[in-house]
C-alpha positions in Angstrom: 74.0 18.7 67.4 76.1 18.1 64.1 73.8 18.4 60.9 74.1 16.2 57.7 75.0 18.2 54.5 71.9 19.1 52.5 71.8 20.7 49.2 68.6 21.7 47.5 68.1 21.7 44.1 64.9 23.5 42.8 62.9 26.6 41.9 61.8 29.3 44.1 58.6 29.1 42.2 58.1 25.4 42.1 55.3 24.6 44.8 57.1 21.0 45.9 60.5 22.7 46.3 58.9 25.8 48.5 57.3 22.4 50.8 60.4 21.1 51.3 62.1 24.1 51.9 59.6 24.8 54.4 60.1 21.8 56.1 64.2 22.0 56.3 63.5 25.8 57.7 60.6 24.7 60.2 63.1 22.1 61.7 66.0 24.1 61.8 68.1 22.2 59.3 70.4 24.0 57.6 71.0 23.7 53.4 72.5 25.3 50.5 69.9 26.1 48.1 70.7 25.6 44.1 68.2 27.6 41.7 67.7 25.6 38.7 66.2 29.0 37.2 68.8 31.2 38.1 71.3 28.5 37.2 70.1 26.4 34.1 73.0 24.2 34.0 72.2 22.9 36.7 69.0 20.8 34.9 71.5 18.6 33.2 73.0 17.5 36.7 69.7 17.1 38.1 68.3 15.1 35.3 71.5 12.8 35.7 70.6 12.0 39.9 67.0 11.2 38.4 68.0 9.0 35.3 67.8 11.5 32.9 64.4 13.0 34.3 64.6 16.8 35.6 62.5 16.5 38.7 62.6 18.9 41.2 63.4 19.2 44.0 66.3 17.3 44.1 67.7 17.0 47.4 71.2 15.7 48.6 71.9 14.8 52.1 75.2 13.7 52.4 75.5 11.2 49.2 72.2 10.5 49.1 69.7 11.6 46.5 66.2 12.3 47.2 63.8 13.1 44.0 60.9 14.9 45.5 60.8 13.4 48.6 57.2 13.5 51.2 58.3 15.2 54.4 58.6 12.2 56.4 61.2 10.3 53.9 62.9 13.7 54.1 62.5 13.3 58.0 64.1 10.2 58.0 67.0 10.9 55.7 68.0 13.9 57.5 67.7 11.6 60.9 69.6 8.8 59.5 72.5 11.4 58.0 73.0 12.7 61.5 76.4 12.3 63.1 76.4 10.3 65.9 77.7 11.1 69.0 
């Protein structure tokens, strides 16, 4: 089964980012991780996704943005975005 395009913007030291990436790893969802600590200019992009507030993790699934989603919302977004067929 093909998977949706998933990008996680976060910090490796952030507990919420760690929770989200653990969930993705446990469910074998491939994702690209963009570390805002290693690339500080990403902070402006993250803020632009959330009405000017820098909240992480910001997770892009195809063209949808989730801001610090609970696992159940993350699971639904992944399922909804997965290519059918």
